[in-house]
C-alpha positions, 0 to 999 in steps of 0.5 A: 482591404482584407484583413489579411491583407493589414495582417501582411503590412503590419508584419512587414513594418514590424519586420522593416524595423527589427531588421534596421535595429538588427543591422545598428546593432551589428555595427558592435562588436560582440555584441548580441541582438536585442531582440534575443528570445528567451532570455534568463538569468539562469544559464548563461550559454549564448547561440547566434541569433537569426540576424547572423543566419542567412534563412533561405526565403520562402513565399509565404507570410512566415518570413515576416514573423518576428524570430520571437514568434516563430520560436513561441509557434515551435515550442508549442510543438510536440517533441516528435514533431520537430524532426518531421518539421525540419523535413519541410522545408530549408528554412524550418530546417535552419531556424531549428538548428539555429535556435534550438536551445531557445525554443527548448527553454521556450518548450519548458517555460511553457509546461513549467509554469514559467521556469527552468529547471533546477537542482533539488534541494531539501527545502523544495516540495513538489505536488503531486497534481498532474499537470506538475508533472513536468516541472518534477521530472525536469528537476529530477533530471535536469539537462547537461552542463556546459564547460562554458558554464549553463545548461545546454538545452537541446531537442534530445534532453527533452526528447529523453525527458518525453520517453522517461515520462512515457515509461512511467505513464505505462508502467503506472497504467499497467499496475493501476490495472492490475491493481484493480483487477485483483480488487474485482475478482477478490470482491465480487459481493462487493461490486454486484451489491454497489453497481447493479449493471455491467455499464456502472461496474465498468465506470467505476474500474475506470475511474478507479484506475485512473485516479491511482494511475495519476497518483503512482506516476510521480512516485515511479518518477522518484524511483526511476531517478534512484535507478538512474542515478545508481546505474550512473554511480556503479559506471562511475565506480568502474571507470574509477577502479579502472584508473587505478587497474591501469596504474597498478593500484588495484593488484587483484580484481575486486571479489563478489563481496567487496562489489557488493559492499560497494554498491550498497555505500553507492545506494546509502549516498543516495538515498541520503542525498535530495529528494530522498533527505525529506522523509515522507518523500522517502517513505511514498516512494518506498511504498511504490517500489513495494508496490511494484515489486510484490506484483512482479512476485504476483505474476509468478505462480507459486509452484513455478518449479523454475524461479527458484529466487528473486534475484531475476527482479534484482536484474530487471531493476538494475540492468535495464531500469523500466525498459524491460519491466513494461515489456514484462507487464505488456507481455503478462497482460497481452497488451498489442498483439501476440502475447506469447510473441511479446514473452518470447521477444521480452525473454530475448531482450532480457537475456540479451543485457544480461549477457551484455552486462557480464561480458562487459570489458570493463567489468572483465578486467576489474571485477573477479568473475563469479560464476552462478553468482547474481550481482544481486543475490536478492531484490532486497539488495536493490533498495529496500535493505538500504531504504529499511536502514535508513528509516529507521535511523530516521525513527519512521519505521514502523509507520503509517500507510498512505490512504488513496479514497479512489471511490466514496468510501473505499480507500487503496492503502499503500504500505510496506513490511515495516507497516504494522496497522493492517494486520490489526485493523485486518480484523475489524470489518469482518464476519468471524467464527469463534473456536478455543484453541490448546497450545500449539506444540512446536518442538524445539524447532522454534521457540515461539511462533509470535514474532517469528518470521522464519517460523511463520514462513515455515508453516506458511508454505506447509499450509500451503503445500497441504492445500494445493496437494488436497485439492487434486484428489478431491476434484478426481473423485467420480462418486460421492454425496452432492456437493453442498453449498460450502463445497459449490463456493470453495469450487469458484474460488479458484487457483491457491495465489498465496498463502502467508502468515503474518505478525499481528504486533498488537491488538490495540486499535486505539493507540493507533491513533493516538501514537499517529496524533503524537507523532504528528504533534511532536516533529517538525513538519519536514523532519522526520517522524517518528512512527514508533510507539512509546508503549513498546519498542520495535525489535533490532533483529528477526529475533522471536518474542513472546510479546505480540498481538498473534498471527493473522493467516491470509489465503489469496485465490484467484477470485476471493481472500480467505483469512483466519487469526489466531490471538493471544493475551500477551499483547493487552495493555497491562489495565486491560490484563489486570482482572484476566483469571489466572490460567490453567496450571500447565503440567510439567510435560507442557512446560518442558515442550516448546508450545506458542498459546493462542487460546483464540482462533477466528476463522473467516472460511467456507466449512470445508477449507474451515475443516481442512485448516482445524486439521492442518493445526491438530496434526502440525501443533498437537491442538484440540480445536472447539467451537466457542459457544457464549452463554447469554450472560456474556453476551448481555454484559459485552453490550453494556461493557462496549456501551460503558467503554464509549461513556467512560471516555473523557467529553463523551456522552450518549450522543456518541454512544447513539451515533455509533451504536445507531440501531440495536437488534436483540434476538431471543431464543426458546427451547423446543420443549417450552414454544415449539412453534416460536424458535426466537423473537426480535427485538429492535431499539430504533436510533430515535428511541436508543438515546431515551434508554441510555438516559434511563440507565444512567442514575447520575451515580458514577456506575455503569450503565445497564441498557439490557436492564432498562429494555427488560423493565421496559418489555415487563411494563409495557408489554408484559413480558419478563425477559431478564436480558441483562443476566442480572437474576440468578437462575438455575440449570435448566430454568433458563428458558429465554436466552439472549442468543444475538446482539446486532448494532453498528458497533459489532456484531456477536451470537452465541454461536460463535459469531462475531464481527467488530465495525470500525473504520480503520485509521485514516491515516496521516493526514486525518484529524482526530479533533473533529467530530468522525476522528473522534467517533472513530477513536470511540469505536476502535476502543470499544472494538479492543474492549470488547475484543480482550473480553472474549479473549479472557473468556476462552480461559474459563474452563469448560465447567465454568461454561455450565454455571453461567 
């Protein structure tokens, strides 16, 4: 006897037993079958069971299977399989119709780890693992409630979940693709140095895109929940107004400004309800919305004449949440067909959505018709203004960025406009060229340039217009000298995408770490966490303030990004500004005119672009820009100051300094009149020998270390080379035959020709641990970079005649 025949016999026996119990159970009135599948205390909705359904028999062993097994088999099918299965035979059709609720419940249990959807409360937490997406999505969008109590589980409900999941997944895929595409084009040097072959670069892009895709998916669910809830709340509000209008309690239609105020209250109510009562969840969703809107703006060229505002983005978010945005990105990328036809279809569908919403019969009755007035005048009216105010009330603004490691040593930071660390850390790990600036005269148009968003936006627009206008005549010149290397570099950057001037709130790098640790330790784990520093308070308005670190200028081209920084001394801590020499006495004309003193200019531009930028500053602000050359004595003092800062912190020693400084490279220069054949001499102190020099310079007394003095003594004793590297001995003008031209180590690079690079890892975010060795070293490096930058800033205040004496 075959094994299949034995299985058929056993199935018949089980079937007969179940039928016997079913007939015995049917004898009792209003008594449910004992073999009802999927019984649960979560829902109290009951349906008829197969015992009361006349199923059409078939010739297959399917009829012999118990109904519980049949339900489990159907629950393993996909959402799109149920309709085709109904068309297979009458037996399948009757079973799927009669057991729809139990199949749906079993379908959800298998994907929710044995649970069913339940309302979200403030105490529930969710993971961001891909396997838990179904849990979050079904809790955000639970099934409809029945009039008899409980919930109604239907195939339509899980089909709606799948539609939302697919919509968010496609949108996250497009965003991740755009982020990595922009990174690859803006960092060609990194891509070529890290990945030699094209195959390796493709693998890198695929893996990082997938990592970013999975990270964005749960955050996009929160964003979709807000938009759908907001749309439903607007519809309910309109129905309430319609009833008031029918009852005569609404004498005149609601004007636009009152309508906006009503909609704003609806958004506030949603933000103050679960799941947004959890502040980290609200911040993460805010970062996701900021990323979405920023890339929608990024797709529009900066000189597009037909786009005067961003109200179209607000309409995309409110009229048809996410569906039209997916069509927009698909048409922008050219995913799946003719790109021109996709754009045409998107514009047609989007226009129909807006038209149907404006010509809605109920809206025309209860709301005043205002032509050329958008429902949401700006994208800030949707989500952003309300969330910013809510974060300020919870004392969670400014806050830290969310850091996602997509590759070894390559993080992606998710931030928003309330994130104040990015501008500060933009000064790190970048090779700068130093310049000295005279005061920037801007007249009475603005009181100050520092912390003045209106002024920064105004001058950013002027700089962008000048750069875009000056690019055409240069390219059309028919004759002239051959282009230099910098000209070739500038020609390969592509078109200018954006020009932004952003305020730098402070030049204190180490306070970021202290602020993060203080905020994490003083608040409850699930409560609103304060990101505000105790040393300063965030201005409640956009009024300009003189207290700030400076201005960060970013020029984003198609293939790369250039930046510059204008820095001031006003943001330095009090203990650093005490030793600052008195600034120059300003003349009467300077004090009467409105001017901002930003003495230090850092640029990372090719030569033609640097010249254009300096010319813009000179013509716009009547300022004078000159290269900042650092004397030999200052360079030597900078190294000693850097190492002494590392050792001055409590609990740190020479080992911490060695871990941060690593190797030490010194470059000595000689004038041509003294050594025509010897221009430079490089001295390298390896990592193994550096600790010995640090210990030798520490004589046990509470004095600062003189590392260069020890190296000079070593060279004189062992190599008979007498060099005064530290500059301790006084020299007369014309007798400084040997000059310290450059210092390079693991913490910084500083050259007498005005080159600077501060090397330190930015703060890793809220999840990093500063108590570890790496966290401690990172804090020390940030602290030392802060002191070094302050010394350079003070150097810019010294007069030119003092430079000659040094």
